[in-house]
N, C-alpha and C positions, 0 to 999 in steps of 0.2 A: 817559046821563049819570045818575049818582045823586047826589042833591043834600038836605041838610036844614039846616034855620035854626030858632034860636030867639031870642026878642028877652028881654032881661032887664037892669032897672035902666036903662032908656033906650037900651042897646047892643045891636047884633045880633051871633051869631056866625052865620058859612055853613060848612057842613061839603061838601066836595065829594068824592066817592069815585066811583072807576071811571071816570072821564070819558075818553071817545074821543073825537079831533078829527082833521080832515082837512080839508087846501085844496090850492091848488096847490103850497104851497110847505112845508109840513109834515104828517105825519101821527102820532099818537102816543097818548100816555096821559098824564094827571094827577091827584093827587089833591091836598088839604089843606084847611087850616083859613083861614078870615080873620074876623079880628074888629073892629068897628068902636070906634072913641076919642073921645071927646069932645074930644079937644085934638087931631087928626091925622089922617094918613091911615088910620090902623088899623095892625095887626099880623097878619101873615102867615107861614104854615108852610106853603111849597108845593113839590111834587117834581113833577118830569116829565120824560118820556122818549120821545122823537122817533124812530121808526123809519125816518123818511123826512124829508130835509132837503135846501131847493136852498139853496145857498150864494148865488146872487144875491137871494135874498128874505130875507138876513139884517137890512138898514138897516128893514125894513117891522117889526120886531117889537123895536125897540131901545127903551128907556125915552127918554122925551121930555128926560129930565134928562141926557142924551148932548150933547143939542143938537144943532141942525139940521146944523153943518158937520162932526160928527162922523159922524152919520148918513146924509150925503151921501157922504163919504169912503168909508163900508164898502159902501154902495150903489154905487157905481161901481168900486171897486176890487174886489171878488169878481165877477168878468163871468162864472166858472165853477165847476163844482164840487157835487157832495154827498155827505151823510153818510147810514148807515144807522143812526147811534148819537150821538144829541145826548141829554144830561142837563143838567137846570135844577135848582137848587136856591135859594130864595128864602126865607130864615127872617128876622122881625125887626118892629122896628117901621118902616114905611114914611116916617115923616118923617126917619128917618138915612138912608134910601137915596141912594147905592148900598153904604154900609157900607166906606168908605174904612178900607184897612189891618184889613179884618174888625172892625173895630170896630161894637158893637149890632147886629151880624147878619152873615148871610151872602146874597151874591149872587152866582152861579157858574153858570158855563155851557161846557159841555167838547163838543167834538164832533171826529169822526175825519173829516177830509176827503179824498175820494179826486178825481182828475181835476180838481182844482183850478185854477183860472186866476186871477191876481192883479196886477192893475197897482198896485202900490204908490205911484208919483208920476208925474206928467205929464209925458210928454214921455221916459221911461224904457223901456226895455224889460219887457214884463211876465215873470212867472214862469208856466210851463205845466207840465202833466202833474203837478201837486204834489199831495203824499201826504203828510198831516201832521195835527197836532191845533191846532185853536182854542180859546182859553179867553178868557172873560171872567169877569173877578173882581174885584169892586168897581169901582172905576173903571178898570181895567187892560184892556188887551187883548194877548193872546200870541198867535203864529203861530210854531209850531215844523214846521218843514219837513223832512222825513227825505230826502225826495227830489224833483228836478222838474228844469228844465230852464229857461235863460235864453238866447236868441240862440243856442241849439242848443247850449250848454254845460250837462255835468250839473253840478246842485248838490247839494248836501248839508249838512246840518247847520246849518239856515237859522234865524235867530230874527229875526222881527219884533215889536217890542212899542211899544205906546204906552202910559205908564205912568198918562196921566191923561185919557181920552175928554172929561170936562166941561170940561177948560182949553181956551179960544178959539185959544191959542196952543200948541196938541198937537205933541209931539216924535214922532216915527216913528224909529225906529233899528233897522238892520237888520244882521246880523252873518253870516256863513258864507263855505262852501268853493265853490269851482268847480273843474271840472277839462274841458279839451277840447283843441280844436284851436287853432293861434295863431289862425289864418282867424275864429274864433267869437267870439274876446275881441276882434280888431280889428272885427268886425260890430257887437259891443256899443257900442263906444267911437264906430263911428260913426253909429249910431242912438241916441245919448243925447247928454246937455249935456256928457259927457267931452270929446267933438269940440271944443267951443268953449275 
């Protein structure tokens, strides 16, 4: 890492350049500027790019503002997958985080996911062999699945979204298309709450 800081008028400005990081979940680089403020959590302008990321570790890196239930869902929902292209952009006064509707700043994470596995709800068959995009923007989470399978049936053009991860009564909406043998759809019914 390369870092520099200065102290002016009782506040600090910290400059981060060419920071490289790696652990079991992530590897990549980042750079940015952070300034302390007298009346809040500070102001940040940070960009990061991960060239290796494990989908199962996502929950470990979500801000606490997401809430325990939201982080727990994400930790258990993504049971597989990886990415070699994850981009983070965080800019604004952190007292306004997560910058709902883009007001006051930017919080955005984009990841291209390969070989993903998603358990979206308890008791429902999971999605396997998932290829697609995972995006966090403000309080929102969107998953756009180009291809995958569920109970053997091929799925395409699937979107899963949570409009507000900070809401304790968050709503997950999933839409998409599936194609397969009748037996695969009957298997889905048999192994899901639809049977009841």
